[in-house]
BAVEXPA-239418 format. One record per atom (N, C-alpha, C): x, y, z; atom name; chain. Coordinates in pm, 1 decimal. Each point is the difference from the previous one (the first is absolute). Layout:
BEGIN
<node <X,Y,Z>,'CA','A'>;
...
END
This chain:
BEGIN
<node <1015.0,1190.3,-1171.4>,'N','A'>;
<node <124.1,-132.5,-45.8>,'CA','A'>;
<node <118.3,87.2,32.1>,'C','A'>;
<node <39.8,-124.3,99.6>,'N','A'>;
<node <167.2,-4.4,-2.4>,'CA','A'>;
<node <64.3,-47.9,-115.1>,'C','A'>;
<node <155.3,61.3,6.6>,'N','A'>;
<node <69.3,-59.6,-117.8>,'CA','A'>;
<node <22.9,-165.7,43.6>,'C','A'>;
<node <45.8,-5.6,-91.1>,'N','A'>;
<node <36.5,-161.1,-8.2>,'CA','A'>;
<node <163.0,-1.9,22.3>,'C','A'>;
<node <91.8,-24.5,121.9>,'N','A'>;
<node <112.3,12.8,9.2>,'CA','A'>;
<node <45.5,-155.6,8.2>,'C','A'>;
<node <120.9,12.9,-48.2>,'N','A'>;
<node <125.0,-133.5,31.9>,'CA','A'>;
<node <67.9,31.9,64.7>,'C','A'>;
<node <13.9,-59.8,153.5>,'N','A'>;
<node <114.6,11.9,110.9>,'CA','A'>;
<node <83.5,-66.5,-42.0>,'C','A'>;
<node <112.5,14.1,-31.8>,'N','A'>;
<node <113.8,-116.5,-25.5>,'CA','A'>;
<node <64.1,-8.7,151.6>,'C','A'>;
<node <-16.4,-125.3,77.2>,'N','A'>;
<node <52.4,-0.1,123.0>,'CA','A'>;
<node <132.9,-105.8,34.7>,'C','A'>;
<node <62.3,49.1,81.2>,'N','A'>;
<node <151.4,-84.0,4.6>,'CA','A'>;
<node <4.7,-130.0,161.8>,'C','A'>;
<node <-163.3,32.0,40.1>,'N','A'>;
<node <-10.6,-106.5,145.2>,'CA','A'>;
<node <-111.2,60.4,75.3>,'C','A'>;
<node <-39.8,-105.1,86.8>,'N','A'>;
<node <-160.7,75.8,56.3>,'CA','A'>;
<node <66.6,72.8,126.0>,'C','A'>;
<node <123.1,-33.7,61.6>,'N','A'>;
<node <-1.0,140.7,102.0>,'CA','A'>;
<node <-26.8,163.6,-40.5>,'C','A'>;
<node <95.0,2.4,-123.8>,'N','A'>;
<node <-11.0,141.4,-65.2>,'CA','A'>;
<node <-99.3,32.2,-49.3>,'C','A'>;
<node <-110.5,-116.4,-30.1>,'N','A'>;
<node <-125.4,46.6,-77.6>,'CA','A'>;
<node <-110.2,-39.1,61.2>,'C','A'>;
<node <12.1,-41.7,114.5>,'N','A'>;
<node <-190.4,-0.8,64.7>,'CA','A'>;
<node <-36.8,86.9,5.4>,'C','A'>;
<node <73.7,114.9,102.1>,'N','A'>;
<node <-79.0,115.8,38.1>,'CA','A'>;
<node <-29.7,100.6,-105.5>,'C','A'>;
<node <103.5,-5.9,-117.0>,'N','A'>;
<node <31.3,109.4,-80.4>,'CA','A'>;
<node <-147.7,-32.1,-69.4>,'C','A'>;
<node <-19.2,-140.1,-36.6>,'N','A'>;
<node <-98.0,-37.7,-101.9>,'CA','A'>;
<node <-134.7,15.5,48.8>,'C','A'>;
<node <-45.2,31.6,134.5>,'N','A'>;
<node <-117.4,37.6,82.2>,'CA','A'>;
<node <14.3,135.5,-37.5>,'C','A'>;
<node <96.3,90.5,26.0>,'N','A'>;
<node <9.8,168.6,-37.2>,'CA','A'>;
<node <-28.1,32.1,-119.3>,'C','A'>;
<node <44.5,-71.6,-115.4>,'N','A'>;
<node <-33.4,11.2,-152.7>,'CA','A'>;
<node <-134.2,-27.1,-32.1>,'C','A'>;
<node <-51.1,-108.1,98.5>,'N','A'>;
<node <-159.1,-50.5,-59.5>,'CA','A'>;
<node <-108.7,88.5,36.2>,'C','A'>;
<node <51.3,126.3,100.6>,'N','A'>;
<node <-75.3,96.6,-35.7>,'CA','A'>;
<node <-43.0,93.7,-81.2>,'C','A'>;
<node <94.4,-20.1,-73.6>,'N','A'>;
<node <-17.6,99.4,-113.2>,'CA','A'>;
<node <-10.4,-69.3,-154.6>,'C','A'>;
<node <54.7,-145.9,-0.8>,'N','A'>;
<node <9.5,-51.3,-128.2>,'CA','A'>;
<node <-48.8,-140.0,34.8>,'C','A'>;
<node <-35.8,-50.9,-110.5>,'N','A'>;
<node <-4.9,-151.8,-37.3>,'CA','A'>;
<node <121.1,-45.1,-24.9>,'C','A'>;
<node <47.9,-94.4,63.3>,'N','A'>;
<node <114.4,-79.9,10.3>,'CA','A'>;
<node <8.2,-117.8,-33.7>,'C','A'>;
<node <119.7,-25.5,-76.1>,'N','A'>;
<node <31.9,-159.6,-38.9>,'CA','A'>;
<node <145.9,14.3,60.4>,'C','A'>;
<node <53.3,-129.3,52.2>,'N','A'>;
<node <137.2,11.5,43.8>,'CA','A'>;
<node <73.8,-99.8,-81.1>,'C','A'>;
<node <95.8,49.7,-50.8>,'N','A'>;
<node <117.8,-58.1,-91.9>,'CA','A'>;
<node <141.3,-41.3,52.3>,'C','A'>;
<node <35.2,-153.7,32.9>,'N','A'>;
<node <83.2,-19.9,96.1>,'CA','A'>;
<node <82.7,-25.2,-192.5>,'C','A'>;
<node <71.3,34.5,-24.4>,'N','A'>;
<node <149.3,-23.8,-60.1>,'CA','A'>;
<node <111.0,14.6,39.1>,'C','A'>;
<node <74.3,-47.2,53.3>,'N','A'>;
<node <123.3,-15.1,97.4>,'CA','A'>;
<node <131.5,-130.7,-68.9>,'C','A'>;
<node <55.5,40.6,-110.4>,'N','A'>;
<node <74.7,-136.2,-53.3>,'CA','A'>;
<node <140.1,14.8,95.4>,'C','A'>;
<node <8.3,113.2,34.3>,'N','A'>;
<node <136.7,18.5,81.2>,'CA','A'>;
<node <-8.5,-72.4,113.0>,'C','A'>;
<node <-91.7,-69.9,52.7>,'N','A'>;
<node <6.7,-47.6,146.7>,'CA','A'>;
<node <16.5,-208.3,-41.6>,'C','A'>;
<node <114.1,22.6,72.2>,'N','A'>;
<node <63.2,-123.0,34.4>,'CA','A'>;
<node <10.3,-42.1,160.9>,'C','A'>;
<node <9.3,-129.6,-8.5>,'N','A'>;
<node <-15.7,-126.0,-94.7>,'CA','A'>;
<node <-163.1,-4.2,-20.3>,'C','A'>;
<node <-74.5,-118.4,-76.1>,'N','A'>;
<node <-112.6,-3.7,-88.5>,'CA','A'>;
<node <-87.9,-41.2,146.5>,'C','A'>;
<node <35.1,-63.9,115.0>,'N','A'>;
<node <-42.3,-5.0,70.8>,'CA','A'>;
<node <-53.7,159.4,120.0>,'C','A'>;
<node <83.5,89.1,-0.4>,'N','A'>;
<node <-32.2,106.1,45.4>,'CA','A'>;
<node <-95.1,117.8,-91.7>,'C','A'>;
<node <-10.5,-29.8,-82.6>,'N','A'>;
<node <-39.9,37.8,-133.7>,'CA','A'>;
<node <-180.5,-33.0,18.9>,'C','A'>;
<node <1.9,-137.4,25.4>,'N','A'>;
<node <-163.1,-75.7,72.7>,'CA','A'>;
<node <-34.7,68.2,73.2>,'C','A'>;
<node <118.3,13.1,119.9>,'N','A'>;
<node <-84.2,34.5,134.6>,'CA','A'>;
<node <-24.4,147.4,-1.2>,'C','A'>;
<node <96.5,89.6,-36.3>,'N','A'>;
<node <-82.6,122.8,-45.0>,'CA','A'>;
<node <-112.8,8.9,-86.6>,'C','A'>;
<node <-16.3,-67.2,-82.5>,'N','A'>;
<node <-98.4,12.6,-105.1>,'CA','A'>;
<node <-145.9,-75.9,88.8>,'C','A'>;
<node <13.0,-94.3,55.8>,'N','A'>;
<node <-134.9,-80.3,55.7>,'CA','A'>;
<node <-24.6,95.3,123.5>,'C','A'>;
<node <113.7,46.0,78.7>,'N','A'>;
<node <-46.8,93.1,139.7>,'CA','A'>;
<node <-105.2,108.5,-96.0>,'C','A'>;
<node <58.4,98.9,-62.8>,'N','A'>;
<node <-82.0,109.1,-93.2>,'CA','A'>;
<node <-151.5,-77.9,-67.1>,'C','A'>;
<node <10.7,-95.0,-43.4>,'N','A'>;
<node <-169.9,-24.4,-70.7>,'CA','A'>;
<node <-25.7,-86.3,115.6>,'C','A'>;
<node <14.1,-42.1,121.3>,'N','A'>;
<node <-72.1,-30.8,75.2>,'CA','A'>;
<node <-66.6,76.9,85.5>,'C','A'>;
<node <70.7,136.6,-6.4>,'N','A'>;
<node <-67.6,107.8,66.1>,'CA','A'>;
<node <-107.6,88.9,-85.5>,'C','A'>;
<node <54.7,27.8,-105.3>,'N','A'>;
<node <-72.2,55.1,-111.9>,'CA','A'>;
<node <-117.2,-55.3,-38.5>,'C','A'>;
<node <-9.0,-137.5,-33.3>,'N','A'>;
<node <-148.2,-60.7,-5.0>,'CA','A'>;
<node <-87.9,0.8,106.3>,'C','A'>;
<node <110.4,12.1,106.1>,'N','A'>;
<node <-168.6,17.2,145.3>,'CA','A'>;
<node <-17.3,155.1,-45.1>,'C','A'>;
<node <99.4,55.7,-2.5>,'N','A'>;
<node <-86.7,192.6,-34.0>,'CA','A'>;
<node <-90.2,-64.1,-135.7>,'C','A'>;
<node <-20.9,-45.4,-47.7>,'N','A'>;
<node <-70.2,5.1,-125.0>,'CA','A'>;
<node <70.9,79.0,-116.0>,'C','A'>;
<node <120.8,13.1,-37.1>,'N','A'>;
<node <104.9,55.9,-60.5>,'CA','A'>;
<node <91.8,-86.3,-82.9>,'C','A'>;
<node <-44.9,37.1,-142.2>,'N','A'>;
<node <20.5,-100.9,-97.8>,'CA','A'>;
<node <184.3,-13.3,6.5>,'C','A'>;
<node <-11.3,-106.7,-8.8>,'N','A'>;
<node <164.4,-15.4,17.1>,'CA','A'>;
<node <70.8,-77.5,-112.1>,'C','A'>;
<node <56.7,70.7,-72.1>,'N','A'>;
<node <97.2,-25.2,-141.5>,'CA','A'>;
<node <163.2,-71.3,35.8>,'C','A'>;
<node <11.8,-103.9,-13.1>,'N','A'>;
<node <131.3,-50.6,19.4>,'CA','A'>;
<node <73.0,-40.4,-153.4>,'C','A'>;
<node <114.2,76.7,-21.1>,'N','A'>;
<node <75.9,-17.3,-123.8>,'CA','A'>;
<node <79.7,-139.0,27.2>,'C','A'>;
<node <53.1,-0.5,-129.5>,'N','A'>;
<node <65.7,-116.0,5.0>,'CA','A'>;
<node <166.2,51.7,85.0>,'C','A'>;
<node <77.5,-131.5,13.5>,'N','A'>;
<node <118.6,69.8,92.8>,'CA','A'>;
<node <128.1,-57.4,-118.7>,'C','A'>;
<node <0.3,107.3,-38.0>,'N','A'>;
<node <123.3,12.4,-131.8>,'CA','A'>;
<node <160.9,25.3,59.3>,'C','A'>;
<node <13.6,-91.0,95.4>,'N','A'>;
<node <122.2,41.6,38.8>,'CA','A'>;
<node <113.7,-7.3,-58.6>,'C','A'>;
<node <35.2,-89.4,-112.9>,'N','A'>;
<node <83.9,-47.6,-78.4>,'CA','A'>;
<node <5.6,182.6,-73.3>,'C','A'>;
<node <-88.0,25.7,-48.6>,'N','A'>;
<node <2.5,135.6,-113.1>,'CA','A'>;
<node <54.6,78.0,93.5>,'C','A'>;
<node <-78.0,57.1,134.4>,'N','A'>;
<node <102.9,47.9,95.5>,'CA','A'>;
<node <130.6,32.8,64.8>,'C','A'>;
<node <10.7,-116.8,-47.3>,'N','A'>;
<node <156.6,-15.5,40.9>,'CA','A'>;
<node <106.4,51.3,-100.5>,'C','A'>;
<node <-68.6,-35.3,-130.7>,'N','A'>;
<node <47.0,60.7,-136.8>,'CA','A'>;
<node <33.7,178.9,-11.3>,'C','A'>;
<node <-130.9,28.1,58.8>,'N','A'>;
<node <-28.0,120.4,-13.1>,'CA','A'>;
<node <105.3,59.5,74.9>,'C','A'>;
<node <44.4,-58.1,118.7>,'N','A'>;
<node <87.5,44.2,124.2>,'CA','A'>;
<node <135.2,-29.8,8.2>,'C','A'>;
<node <18.5,-85.5,-116.7>,'N','A'>;
<node <148.3,-52.1,-36.5>,'CA','A'>;
<node <111.5,81.0,36.6>,'C','A'>;
<node <119.8,13.9,83.2>,'N','A'>;
<node <82.7,85.7,-18.5>,'CA','A'>;
<node <-35.7,142.8,107.9>,'C','A'>;
<node <-100.4,1.6,60.3>,'N','A'>;
<node <-19.6,41.2,117.8>,'CA','A'>;
<node <-15.8,-61.1,112.5>,'C','A'>;
<node <44.3,-96.6,54.3>,'N','A'>;
<node <-25.8,-106.8,103.7>,'CA','A'>;
<node <99.3,99.5,118.9>,'C','A'>;
<node <68.9,19.9,-37.6>,'N','A'>;
<node <80.7,73.0,99.5>,'CA','A'>;
<node <-35.4,164.0,40.4>,'C','A'>;
<node <-92.1,38.3,-49.9>,'N','A'>;
<node <-53.1,128.1,54.3>,'CA','A'>;
<node <-110.8,24.4,101.6>,'C','A'>;
<node <83.2,91.0,88.6>,'N','A'>;
<node <-91.9,19.8,101.4>,'CA','A'>;
<node <-151.0,26.4,27.6>,'C','A'>;
<node <-83.9,-51.2,89.3>,'N','A'>;
<node <-117.9,36.0,25.2>,'CA','A'>;
<node <-27.2,141.5,-46.4>,'C','A'>;
<node <-111.6,37.6,-79.6>,'N','A'>;
<node <-18.2,129.6,-60.2>,'CA','A'>;
<node <61.9,32.3,-102.3>,'C','A'>;
<node <128.9,-97.3,-63.0>,'N','A'>;
<node <57.3,37.8,-80.3>,'CA','A'>;
<node <-55.1,-19.0,-140.7>,'C','A'>;
<node <75.9,-6.6,-81.6>,'N','A'>;
<node <-36.8,-20.7,-151.4>,'CA','A'>;
<node <-90.6,-151.2,-38.5>,'C','A'>;
<node <57.2,-100.9,90.2>,'N','A'>;
<node <-130.3,-108.8,-37.9>,'CA','A'>;
<node <-96.6,17.4,55.1>,'C','A'>;
<node <-35.0,76.9,145.0>,'N','A'>;
<node <-122.4,-9.5,51.8>,'CA','A'>;
<node <-96.8,129.9,-119.6>,'C','A'>;
<node <89.8,128.6,-46.4>,'N','A'>;
<node <-73.8,73.7,-83.1>,'CA','A'>;
<node <-57.7,-93.2,-147.6>,'C','A'>;
<node <80.2,-110.6,-40.2>,'N','A'>;
<node <-39.9,-42.8,-104.5>,'CA','A'>;
<node <-135.4,-125.3,36.8>,'C','A'>;
<node <39.7,-70.7,116.2>,'N','A'>;
<node <-131.8,-57.8,31.4>,'CA','A'>;
<node <-125.6,63.5,29.8>,'C','A'>;
<node <-17.8,165.6,63.8>,'N','A'>;
<node <-112.7,65.9,11.1>,'CA','A'>;
<node <-51.7,2.8,-121.3>,'C','A'>;
<node <124.6,52.2,-127.0>,'N','A'>;
<node <-72.3,52.5,-112.4>,'CA','A'>;
<node <-62.1,-145.1,-65.5>,'C','A'>;
<node <58.0,-90.5,14.2>,'N','A'>;
<node <-56.5,-143.8,-57.4>,'CA','A'>;
<node <-145.8,-47.4,45.0>,'C','A'>;
<node <3.7,29.2,128.2>,'N','A'>;
<node <-127.0,-59.7,71.9>,'CA','A'>;
<node <-118.5,95.4,-26.9>,'C','A'>;
<node <28.5,137.7,5.1>,'N','A'>;
<node <-100.4,90.3,-31.5>,'CA','A'>;
<node <-33.4,29.2,-133.6>,'C','A'>;
<node <86.5,-44.1,-101.5>,'N','A'>;
<node <-29.3,22.5,-160.9>,'CA','A'>;
<node <-123.8,-141.5,3.8>,'C','A'>;
<node <48.1,-123.9,50.3>,'N','A'>;
<node <-53.7,-128.1,-11.1>,'CA','A'>;
<node <-169.7,86.7,59.4>,'C','A'>;
<node <10.0,41.2,94.1>,'N','A'>;
<node <-159.4,14.5,83.3>,'CA','A'>;
<node <-65.5,105.3,-107.6>,'C','A'>;
<node <91.7,97.3,-40.9>,'N','A'>;
<node <-102.0,82.6,-109.6>,'CA','A'>;
<node <-29.1,-47.3,-123.5>,'C','A'>;
<node <61.0,-65.2,-62.9>,'N','A'>;
<node <-17.6,-91.6,-108.7>,'CA','A'>;
<node <-136.2,-91.8,2.2>,'C','A'>;
<node <-36.3,-59.4,134.8>,'N','A'>;
<node <-58.2,-122.0,6.0>,'CA','A'>;
<node <-126.0,160.7,68.2>,'C','A'>;
<node <-19.6,112.9,71.4>,'N','A'>;
<node <-92.8,78.6,20.3>,'CA','A'>;
<node <-73.2,18.7,-138.6>,'C','A'>;
<node <99.5,88.0,-86.3>,'N','A'>;
<node <-22.5,66.4,-103.1>,'CA','A'>;
<node <-75.9,-165.8,-115.3>,'C','A'>;
<node <41.7,-68.1,-68.2>,'N','A'>;
<node <-57.2,-118.2,-3.4>,'CA','A'>;
<node <-159.0,-37.0,37.3>,'C','A'>;
<node <24.7,-2.8,135.8>,'N','A'>;
<node <-162.2,-51.1,92.0>,'CA','A'>;
<node <-85.6,102.8,-11.5>,'C','A'>;
<node <11.5,112.7,-22.0>,'N','A'>;
<node <-114.1,143.7,2.7>,'CA','A'>;
<node <20.1,42.4,131.4>,'C','A'>;
<node <128.4,29.0,86.7>,'N','A'>;
<node <0.9,54.0,104.7>,'CA','A'>;
<node <10.6,155.9,-44.7>,'C','A'>;
<node <-24.7,66.9,74.0>,'N','A'>;
<node <-28.5,154.2,24.3>,'CA','A'>;
<node <155.0,69.1,48.5>,'C','A'>;
<node <13.2,-80.3,94.7>,'N','A'>;
<node <175.9,58.7,82.6>,'CA','A'>;
<node <28.7,-122.1,58.9>,'C','A'>;
<node <139.9,24.8,21.9>,'N','A'>;
<node <64.9,-82.6,94.2>,'CA','A'>;
<node <82.5,84.3,123.3>,'C','A'>;
<node <49.2,-125.8,94.2>,'N','A'>;
<node <111.5,58.3,79.4>,'CA','A'>;
<node <21.6,-103.4,91.7>,'C','A'>;
<node <148.2,0.6,64.8>,'N','A'>;
<node <88.0,-126.2,71.7>,'CA','A'>;
<node <-1.9,60.0,144.6>,'C','A'>;
<node <-2.7,-125.8,35.3>,'N','A'>;
<node <21.7,-2.5,180.4>,'CA','A'>;
<node <165.7,-14.8,3.0>,'C','A'>;
<node <75.4,31.5,-97.8>,'N','A'>;
<node <175.6,-5.3,19.9>,'CA','A'>;
<node <34.1,124.7,33.4>,'C','A'>;
<node <-84.6,100.3,-38.0>,'N','A'>;
<node <34.1,144.0,78.4>,'CA','A'>;
<node <-15.9,7.5,176.9>,'C','A'>;
<node <-47.3,-91.9,-1.4>,'N','A'>;
<node <-66.5,-27.7,198.5>,'CA','A'>;
<node <124.6,-13.9,56.6>,'C','A'>;
<node <87.7,-130.7,-22.7>,'N','A'>;
<node <48.6,-26.2,87.2>,'CA','A'>;
<node <161.8,97.8,22.0>,'C','A'>;
<node <52.4,22.4,80.4>,'N','A'>;
<node <105.7,127.4,29.1>,'CA','A'>;
<node <144.1,-85.3,-30.9>,'C','A'>;
<node <-30.8,-111.3,-6.8>,'N','A'>;
<node <147.1,-80.6,-72.0>,'CA','A'>;
<node <0.6,42.7,-139.1>,'C','A'>;
<node <-105.5,42.5,-51.7>,'N','A'>;
<node <14.7,13.2,-185.0>,'CA','A'>;
<node <36.2,134.5,-12.5>,'C','A'>;
<node <-0.5,45.7,-143.0>,'N','A'>;
<node <69.2,154.3,-23.4>,'CA','A'>;
<node <-111.6,40.5,-25.2>,'C','A'>;
<node <-105.9,57.4,43.8>,'N','A'>;
<node <-121.3,43.7,12.4>,'CA','A'>;
<node <25.6,141.7,-149.9>,'C','A'>;
<node <77.9,97.1,22.3>,'N','A'>;
<node <7.8,82.3,-77.6>,'CA','A'>;
<node <13.7,-71.0,-197.3>,'C','A'>;
<node <66.2,-112.3,4.9>,'N','A'>;
<node <15.1,-58.9,-124.7>,'CA','A'>;
<node <-120.0,-65.0,-54.7>,'C','A'>;
<node <-43.6,-48.6,110.6>,'N','A'>;
<node <-140.7,-116.2,-15.5>,'CA','A'>;
<node <-129.0,109.7,-61.1>,'C','A'>;
<node <-26.3,136.1,56.1>,'N','A'>;
<node <-84.9,75.2,-49.5>,'CA','A'>;
<node <25.1,67.3,-128.2>,'C','A'>;
<node <150.4,21.9,-22.4>,'N','A'>;
<node <22.2,64.8,-90.0>,'CA','A'>;
<node <-20.4,-91.5,-133.6>,'C','A'>;
<node <55.4,-116.3,3.6>,'N','A'>;
<node <-21.0,-154.6,-68.5>,'CA','A'>;
<node <-181.3,25.8,-50.3>,'C','A'>;
<node <-71.2,1.0,102.2>,'N','A'>;
<node <-182.7,3.8,14.7>,'CA','A'>;
<node <-19.3,90.0,-130.8>,'C','A'>;
<node <59.1,147.2,8.8>,'N','A'>;
<node <-63.1,103.0,-58.4>,'CA','A'>;
<node <68.1,-18.0,-185.2>,'C','A'>;
<node <137.8,-61.6,37.1>,'N','A'>;
<node <-0.1,-15.6,-141.1>,'CA','A'>;
<node <-32.9,-89.6,-69.9>,'C','A'>;
<node <-69.0,-92.7,62.4>,'N','A'>;
<node <-76.3,-125.8,-75.0>,'CA','A'>;
<node <-120.4,30.6,-22.9>,'C','A'>;
<node <-78.1,80.9,85.5>,'N','A'>;
<node <-119.7,65.3,-12.4>,'CA','A'>;
<node <-12.0,107.1,-162.3>,'C','A'>;
<node <97.1,56.3,37.5>,'N','A'>;
<node <25.9,70.8,-121.2>,'CA','A'>;
<node <20.7,-98.6,-155.4>,'C','A'>;
<node <101.6,-81.5,21.3>,'N','A'>;
<node <20.6,-121.2,-126.0>,'CA','A'>;
<node <-120.4,-55.8,-90.6>,'C','A'>;
<node <-92.2,-20.9,154.0>,'N','A'>;
<node <-91.1,-108.3,-70.0>,'CA','A'>;
<node <-146.0,51.4,27.5>,'C','A'>;
<node <-8.6,153.4,44.5>,'N','A'>;
<node <-113.0,75.5,-0.5>,'CA','A'>;
<node <-79.4,-42.9,80.8>,'C','A'>;
<node <5.6,-53.7,146.9>,'N','A'>;
<node <-55.9,-43.7,54.7>,'CA','A'>;
<node <33.5,61.3,136.7>,'C','A'>;
<node <-141.2,37.3,77.2>,'N','A'>;
<node <36.6,62.7,167.3>,'CA','A'>;
<node <89.1,-77.2,58.2>,'C','A'>;
<node <81.8,70.0,91.7>,'N','A'>;
<node <45.0,-37.0,113.4>,'CA','A'>;
<node <3.0,48.1,147.7>,'C','A'>;
<node <-28.2,-69.3,84.1>,'N','A'>;
<node <-47.6,91.2,142.6>,'CA','A'>;
<node <110.2,28.9,64.6>,'C','A'>;
<node <22.6,107.8,4.7>,'N','A'>;
<node <144.2,43.0,64.5>,'CA','A'>;
<node <-25.3,26.2,132.5>,'C','A'>;
<node <20.2,-71.4,75.9>,'N','A'>;
<node <-1.4,22.0,148.1>,'CA','A'>;
<node <67.2,-56.8,80.9>,'C','A'>;
<node <91.0,99.9,110.2>,'N','A'>;
<node <61.7,-14.2,78.6>,'CA','A'>;
<node <-28.0,-127.0,115.6>,'C','A'>;
<node <-22.5,-106.4,-5.1>,'N','A'>;
<node <-61.7,-100.5,72.4>,'CA','A'>;
<node <53.2,-7.8,170.2>,'C','A'>;
<node <149.3,50.9,35.5>,'N','A'>;
<node <71.5,19.6,71.0>,'CA','A'>;
<node <-41.0,118.8,150.4>,'C','A'>;
<node <-117.8,91.0,-116.6>,'N','A'>;
<node <5.5,136.5,82.8>,'CA','A'>;
<node <-113.6,-44.8,123.1>,'C','A'>;
<node <-10.3,95.3,100.4>,'N','A'>;
<node <-97.8,6.2,93.8>,'CA','A'>;
<node <13.9,-157.8,91.8>,'C','A'>;
<node <151.0,-17.0,42.5>,'N','A'>;
<node <-7.5,-135.2,82.3>,'CA','A'>;
<node <-51.0,-128.9,-82.7>,'C','A'>;
<node <-43.9,17.4,-106.1>,'N','A'>;
<node <-53.4,-141.0,-61.3>,'CA','A'>;
<node <89.9,-135.8,7.8>,'C','A'>;
<node <126.6,51.5,7.1>,'N','A'>;
<node <107.8,-135.8,7.1>,'CA','A'>;
<node <-60.8,-60.8,150.5>,'C','A'>;
<node <40.7,84.6,91.6>,'N','A'>;
<node <-100.2,-85.5,145.8>,'CA','A'>;
<node <-115.7,-69.2,-16.3>,'C','A'>;
<node <-122.3,68.8,-47.6>,'N','A'>;
<node <-84.6,-47.5,-19.2>,'CA','A'>;
<node <-27.2,-123.3,-80.2>,'C','A'>;
<node <102.8,14.1,-121.9>,'N','A'>;
<node <-11.3,-134.0,-82.3>,'CA','A'>;
<node <43.4,-121.5,70.6>,'C','A'>;
<node <121.4,32.9,75.1>,'N','A'>;
<node <84.6,-110.2,95.7>,'CA','A'>;
<node <-82.8,-53.7,76.3>,'C','A'>;
<node <-118.0,89.0,95.0>,'N','A'>;
<node <-64.8,-43.8,79.9>,'CA','A'>;
<node <-139.2,-92.6,-39.2>,'C','A'>;
<node <-28.2,38.5,-148.1>,'N','A'>;
<node <-108.5,-51.3,-71.3>,'CA','A'>;
<node <37.8,-162.3,-29.8>,'C','A'>;
<node <138.5,-36.3,-22.0>,'N','A'>;
<node <68.4,-65.8,-76.0>,'CA','A'>;
<node <14.8,-107.3,168.0>,'C','A'>;
<node <20.3,47.6,93.6>,'N','A'>;
<node <23.6,-71.3,72.0>,'CA','A'>;
<node <-136.6,-95.4,110.8>,'C','A'>;
<node <-90.3,134.7,-59.7>,'N','A'>;
<node <-143.8,-26.7,50.1>,'CA','A'>;
<node <-31.6,-138.7,-106.7>,'C','A'>;
<node <21.4,24.8,-102.6>,'N','A'>;
<node <-58.1,-81.1,-113.9>,'CA','A'>;
<node <143.4,-169.0,8.7>,'C','A'>;
<node <77.4,6.2,92.5>,'N','A'>;
<node <98.0,-85.9,-14.2>,'CA','A'>;
<node <49.1,-57.5,-105.3>,'C','A'>;
<node <48.9,100.1,-84.8>,'N','A'>;
<node <19.6,-10.5,-106.8>,'CA','A'>;
<node <162.6,-88.1,-4.6>,'C','A'>;
<node <37.2,-101.3,-131.5>,'N','A'>;
<node <106.5,-32.2,24.7>,'CA','A'>;
<node <93.9,124.4,-46.1>,'C','A'>;
<node <128.9,31.8,64.8>,'N','A'>;
<node <89.1,113.0,-3.0>,'CA','A'>;
<node <133.1,-30.4,-21.2>,'C','A'>;
<node <25.3,15.5,-159.0>,'N','A'>;
<node <142.6,-14.9,-37.5>,'CA','A'>;
<node <126.8,54.2,46.9>,'C','A'>;
<node <145.4,-49.4,21.6>,'N','A'>;
<node <97.7,76.4,11.5>,'CA','A'>;
<node <79.1,32.7,-94.6>,'C','A'>;
<node <-64.2,35.2,-103.9>,'N','A'>;
<node <81.1,57.3,-121.8>,'CA','A'>;
<node <-50.7,14.1,-129.3>,'C','A'>;
<node <16.3,105.1,-74.5>,'N','A'>;
<node <-49.4,49.8,-116.6>,'CA','A'>;
<node <-50.9,-87.2,-81.2>,'C','A'>;
<node <64.1,-104.5,-54.9>,'N','A'>;
<node <-42.1,-150.1,-50.6>,'CA','A'>;
<node <79.8,-50.5,-91.5>,'C','A'>;
<node <109.3,106.5,-73.6>,'N','A'>;
<node <76.2,-80.7,-86.2>,'CA','A'>;
<node <113.9,-70.1,61.0>,'C','A'>;
<node <64.1,-75.4,-45.9>,'N','A'>;
<node <128.9,-103.0,76.3>,'CA','A'>;
<node <103.6,120.9,34.0>,'C','A'>;
<node <6.8,119.1,-93.8>,'N','A'>;
<node <135.3,48.4,49.6>,'CA','A'>;
<node <-54.6,94.6,128.8>,'C','A'>;
<node <-108.2,45.1,20.8>,'N','A'>;
<node <-43.7,56.6,106.3>,'CA','A'>;
<node <57.0,-66.8,105.7>,'C','A'>;
<node <-42.0,-89.0,-8.8>,'N','A'>;
<node <54.1,-116.6,152.9>,'CA','A'>;
<node <107.4,24.3,34.5>,'C','A'>;
<node <118.3,54.6,-72.6>,'N','A'>;
<node <118.5,1.5,73.8>,'CA','A'>;
<node <41.0,151.5,94.3>,'C','A'>;
<node <-146.0,66.8,-26.6>,'N','A'>;
<node <16.9,101.1,116.3>,'CA','A'>;
<node <-92.8,-18.6,126.9>,'C','A'>;
<node <-48.3,-87.5,-6.2>,'N','A'>;
<node <-73.5,-19.2,85.2>,'CA','A'>;
<node <19.1,-134.3,123.7>,'C','A'>;
<node <-34.3,-22.8,110.7>,'N','A'>;
<node <30.8,-49.5,119.9>,'CA','A'>;
<node <-109.5,-122.5,-39.5>,'C','A'>;
<node <-17.1,-118.2,-19.1>,'N','A'>;
<node <-115.5,-104.9,-6.0>,'CA','A'>;
<node <-11.1,-53.6,113.5>,'C','A'>;
END
């Protein structure tokens, strides 16, 4: 019997191929909890794109509430931080802890996240957070380098084949300042 895995995702392009790889060894459910995404229309675009894919794949899709005001309060004072700075680290921690709490409350054996896959994110920090939260909550963490073995290119090609909506910025309004849209 496969272990029950909660797979926290940020978007369909980063998680589509990874989910197929994870399903080889785990019984996965997908958890979309990204209160950092702004505006609300963007949150809905990303969530709907992921939900459409995962429902077609027969994978449970769990959509958390959009608590952007709470996220803004959490990151207050860090608005001018650079990408991968203190604001991002706090954001990673918040989203991962929400996912872990959901996993524990709902009987999952382990968790992982697509956040560590993106080359625009601080993989080392994300994996370290996953390990720390695993210990804190006594739940397994699937500690894998999703970027290994040219996986980024394969996932990009998979995303193109699926015609996924591809966003142009991380998600929060502060990251928009770093990207030409």
